[in-house]
SEPALO-993230 format. One record per residue: residue number from 1; residue in three letters; x, y, z of N, C-alpha, C, O in turn. Coordinates in steps of 0.05 Angstrom, whole numbers, plus 5000, padded with zeros to 4 digits. Each point is the difference from the previous one (the first is absolute). Layout:
BEGIN
[r NUM; "ALA"; [X; Y; Z]; [X; Y; Z]; [X; Y; Z]; [X; Y; Z]]
...
END
This chain:
BEGIN
[r 1; "UNK"; [4868; 5081; 5234]; [5024; 4979; 5003]; [5010; 5003; 5031]; [5006; 4978; 5010]]
[r 2; "UNK"; [4996; 5033; 4997]; [4999; 5009; 5038]; [4980; 4983; 5015]; [5004; 4985; 5019]]
[r 3; "UNK"; [4970; 5021; 4965]; [4980; 4985; 5019]; [4994; 4963; 4997]; [4984; 4984; 5010]]
[r 4; "UNK"; [5043; 5013; 4968]; [5006; 4966; 4996]; [5031; 4995; 5018]; [5011; 4980; 5007]]
[r 5; "UNK"; [4993; 5039; 4994]; [5029; 4995; 5013]; [5022; 5007; 4980]; [5022; 5005; 5011]]
[r 6; "UNK"; [4976; 4996; 4960]; [5021; 5000; 4991]; [5001; 5034; 4989]; [4994; 5009; 4978]]
[r 7; "UNK"; [5015; 5002; 5040]; [5004; 5030; 4997]; [5028; 5001; 4992]; [5009; 5013; 4981]]
[r 8; "UNK"; [5009; 4963; 5041]; [5029; 5008; 4988]; [5008; 4986; 4974]; [5024; 4997; 4994]]
[r 9; "UNK"; [4953; 4993; 4987]; [5005; 5001; 4973]; [4987; 5019; 4984]; [4999; 4995; 4976]]
[r 10; "UNK"; [4994; 5018; 5030]; [4988; 5027; 4989]; [5022; 5013; 4985]; [5002; 5003; 4975]]
[r 11; "UNK"; [5021; 5008; 5049]; [5019; 5017; 4984]; [5014; 4985; 4978]; [5011; 5015; 4984]]
[r 12; "UNK"; [4992; 4963; 5010]; [5015; 4982; 4981]; [4974; 5004; 4972]; [5005; 5004; 4977]]
[r 13; "UNK"; [4970; 4992; 5033]; [4979; 5002; 4980]; [5004; 5032; 4985]; [5006; 5006; 4977]]
[r 14; "UNK"; [4988; 5007; 5040]; [5002; 5033; 4993]; [5026; 5007; 4982]; [4998; 5004; 4976]]
[r 15; "UNK"; [5021; 4996; 5035]; [5028; 5003; 4986]; [4998; 4981; 4973]; [5018; 5006; 4984]]
[r 16; "UNK"; [4967; 4976; 5007]; [5002; 4995; 4979]; [4981; 5004; 4980]; [5003; 4991; 4977]]
[r 17; "UNK"; [4977; 5023; 5030]; [4974; 5009; 4993]; [5005; 5027; 4992]; [4995; 5008; 4977]]
[r 18; "UNK"; [5014; 5008; 5042]; [5012; 5018; 4985]; [5013; 5010; 4969]; [5024; 4996; 4994]]
[r 19; "UNK"; [4965; 5012; 4997]; [5008; 5017; 4974]; [4986; 4980; 4979]; [4999; 5008; 4977]]
[r 20; "UNK"; [4990; 4961; 5031]; [4982; 4993; 4990]; [4966; 5011; 4974]; [4991; 4998; 4977]]
[r 21; "UNK"; [5004; 5012; 5048]; [4977; 5010; 4992]; [4995; 5036; 5000]; [5002; 5012; 5021]]
[r 22; "UNK"; [4992; 4998; 4957]; [4985; 5028; 4999]; [4982; 5005; 5024]; [4987; 4983; 5013]]
[r 23; "UNK"; [5014; 5040; 4991]; [4980; 5020; 5014]; [4972; 4988; 4989]; [4981; 5005; 5015]]
[r 24; "UNK"; [5015; 4985; 4968]; [4966; 4995; 4992]; [5006; 4974; 4999]; [4991; 4990; 4979]]
[r 25; "UNK"; [5025; 4991; 5038]; [4991; 4966; 4994]; [5012; 4986; 4985]; [5001; 4976; 5006]]
[r 26; "UNK"; [5013; 5034; 4969]; [4999; 4983; 4968]; [5037; 4992; 5013]; [5013; 5010; 5019]]
[r 27; "UNK"; [4993; 4975; 4968]; [5023; 4984; 5010]; [5022; 5021; 4978]; [4997; 5017; 4982]]
[r 28; "UNK"; [5019; 4974; 5029]; [5027; 5031; 4985]; [5011; 4979; 4986]; [5023; 4994; 5005]]
[r 29; "UNK"; [4960; 4988; 4972]; [5026; 4990; 4985]; [5029; 5011; 4991]; [5020; 4986; 4997]]
[r 30; "UNK"; [4976; 5047; 4999]; [5028; 5009; 4996]; [5022; 4997; 5021]; [5024; 5005; 4994]]
[r 31; "UNK"; [4968; 4985; 5035]; [5018; 5008; 5016]; [5007; 4969; 5005]; [5024; 4995; 5000]]
[r 32; "UNK"; [4956; 4982; 5005]; [5013; 4981; 4998]; [4977; 4978; 4981]; [4980; 5006; 4987]]
[r 33; "UNK"; [5034; 4971; 5017]; [4987; 4976; 4980]; [4972; 4987; 5015]; [5001; 4985; 5019]]
[r 34; "UNK"; [4978; 5023; 4971]; [4986; 4976; 5016]; [5020; 4974; 5006]; [5016; 5001; 5019]]
[r 35; "UNK"; [4982; 4981; 4967]; [5016; 4979; 5008]; [5017; 4998; 5027]; [4998; 4983; 5018]]
[r 36; "UNK"; [5020; 5042; 4981]; [5021; 5001; 5017]; [4983; 5007; 5027]; [5007; 4991; 5021]]
[r 37; "UNK"; [4973; 5022; 4976]; [4986; 5006; 5021]; [4979; 4978; 5020]; [4999; 4995; 5024]]
[r 38; "UNK"; [4985; 4993; 4950]; [4990; 4970; 5016]; [5024; 4990; 5016]; [5000; 5004; 5025]]
[r 39; "UNK"; [5026; 4981; 4960]; [5019; 4984; 5012]; [4998; 5012; 5022]; [4987; 4988; 5017]]
[r 40; "UNK"; [5029; 5046; 4994]; [5000; 5004; 5024]; [4981; 4992; 5016]; [5006; 4989; 5021]]
[r 41; "UNK"; [4965; 5016; 4972]; [4978; 4994; 5024]; [5005; 4982; 5003]; [5008; 5001; 5023]]
[r 42; "UNK"; [4995; 4971; 4970]; [5008; 4968; 4996]; [5019; 4995; 5025]; [4995; 4988; 5021]]
[r 43; "UNK"; [5024; 5025; 4971]; [5026; 4999; 5017]; [4981; 5003; 5030]; [4991; 4983; 5015]]
[r 44; "UNK"; [5008; 5049; 4987]; [4985; 5002; 5022]; [4981; 4983; 5016]; [5006; 4994; 5023]]
[r 45; "UNK"; [4975; 5000; 4968]; [4984; 4981; 5007]; [5010; 4978; 5007]; [4994; 4990; 5022]]
[r 46; "UNK"; [5023; 4999; 4963]; [5013; 4974; 5006]; [5015; 5006; 5030]; [5004; 4980; 5014]]
[r 47; "UNK"; [5002; 5038; 4993]; [5025; 5007; 5019]; [4985; 5006; 5029]; [5008; 4995; 5022]]
[r 48; "UNK"; [4964; 5020; 4970]; [4976; 5001; 5027]; [4989; 4962; 5006]; [4999; 4985; 5020]]
[r 49; "UNK"; [4995; 5011; 4950]; [4994; 4975; 5009]; [5018; 4981; 5014]; [4989; 4986; 5017]]
[r 50; "UNK"; [5037; 5011; 4979]; [5013; 4985; 5016]; [4997; 5016; 5028]; [4985; 4993; 5018]]
[r 51; "UNK"; [5031; 5030; 4982]; [5003; 5009; 5037]; [4968; 4990; 5011]; [4998; 4984; 5019]]
[r 52; "UNK"; [4975; 5028; 4966]; [4978; 4986; 5013]; [4990; 4975; 5006]; [4990; 4991; 5020]]
[r 53; "UNK"; [5016; 4997; 4950]; [4994; 4975; 5005]; [5010; 4970; 4999]; [4989; 4979; 5001]]
[r 54; "UNK"; [5048; 5032; 4995]; [5020; 4982; 4996]; [4991; 4989; 4975]; [5003; 4976; 4998]]
[r 55; "UNK"; [4989; 5034; 4984]; [4993; 4990; 4973]; [4999; 5018; 4982]; [4983; 5017; 4999]]
[r 56; "UNK"; [5038; 4981; 4985]; [5004; 5022; 4983]; [4986; 4993; 4969]; [4999; 5018; 4983]]
[r 57; "UNK"; [4991; 4953; 5012]; [4988; 4993; 4984]; [4970; 5003; 4993]; [4988; 4995; 4980]]
[r 58; "UNK"; [5002; 5018; 5053]; [4963; 5014; 4998]; [5003; 5020; 4981]; [4978; 5004; 4991]]
[r 59; "UNK"; [5041; 5012; 4998]; [5004; 5025; 4985]; [5004; 4985; 4962]; [4998; 5015; 4981]]
[r 60; "UNK"; [5007; 4960; 5014]; [5001; 4991; 4981]; [4976; 5006; 4976]; [4976; 5001; 5005]]
[r 61; "UNK"; [5034; 5001; 4976]; [4979; 5008; 4976]; [4985; 5021; 4997]; [4981; 5001; 4983]]
[r 62; "UNK"; [5026; 5022; 5035]; [4985; 5033; 5009]; [5014; 5012; 4967]; [4987; 5012; 4982]]
[r 63; "UNK"; [5043; 4980; 5017]; [5015; 5011; 4973]; [4980; 4990; 4978]; [4989; 5015; 4984]]
[r 64; "UNK"; [5008; 4962; 5017]; [4993; 4992; 4973]; [4966; 5006; 4995]; [4991; 5007; 4978]]
[r 65; "UNK"; [4996; 4990; 5042]; [4975; 5016; 5006]; [4984; 5020; 4986]; [4979; 5003; 4988]]
[r 66; "UNK"; [5053; 5016; 5024]; [4988; 5035; 4994]; [5010; 5009; 4970]; [4990; 5019; 4987]]
[r 67; "UNK"; [5032; 4966; 5005]; [5011; 4996; 4967]; [4978; 4993; 4984]; [4993; 5013; 4980]]
[r 68; "UNK"; [4997; 4967; 5027]; [4978; 4988; 4981]; [4975; 5027; 5002]; [4994; 5018; 4984]]
[r 69; "UNK"; [5001; 4979; 5030]; [4971; 5014; 5005]; [5014; 5033; 4995]; [4983; 5017; 5002]]
[r 70; "UNK"; [5032; 4990; 4994]; [5006; 5037; 5002]; [5015; 5008; 4976]; [4996; 5020; 4987]]
[r 71; "UNK"; [5020; 4962; 5010]; [5022; 5015; 4979]; [4994; 4995; 4976]; [5018; 5002; 4984]]
[r 72; "UNK"; [4954; 4990; 5007]; [4997; 4992; 4971]; [5018; 4982; 4983]; [4994; 4997; 4976]]
END
C-alpha cells in the first residue's frame, strides 16, 4: 500500500483487520461477524476512493459482491 501512495490508509485498515483472522489465516467468526467485517472494509474503501479519486461510488458493489461470493 505504501508503494501505491496509500500508506496513510493502512493504519486504519490494520486496526479493522486486527483480530478478524486467526494466525492460520482463517476468518475468526467468533470475534467478528463476517457481514460486519465486509461492511467495515467497504466503508474504508469508500473513504480511500473519495480521498484519492473524489468519488466514493468507485467502491460501490464491493460488499454485495463479497457477500454473494463468500458468505454462502
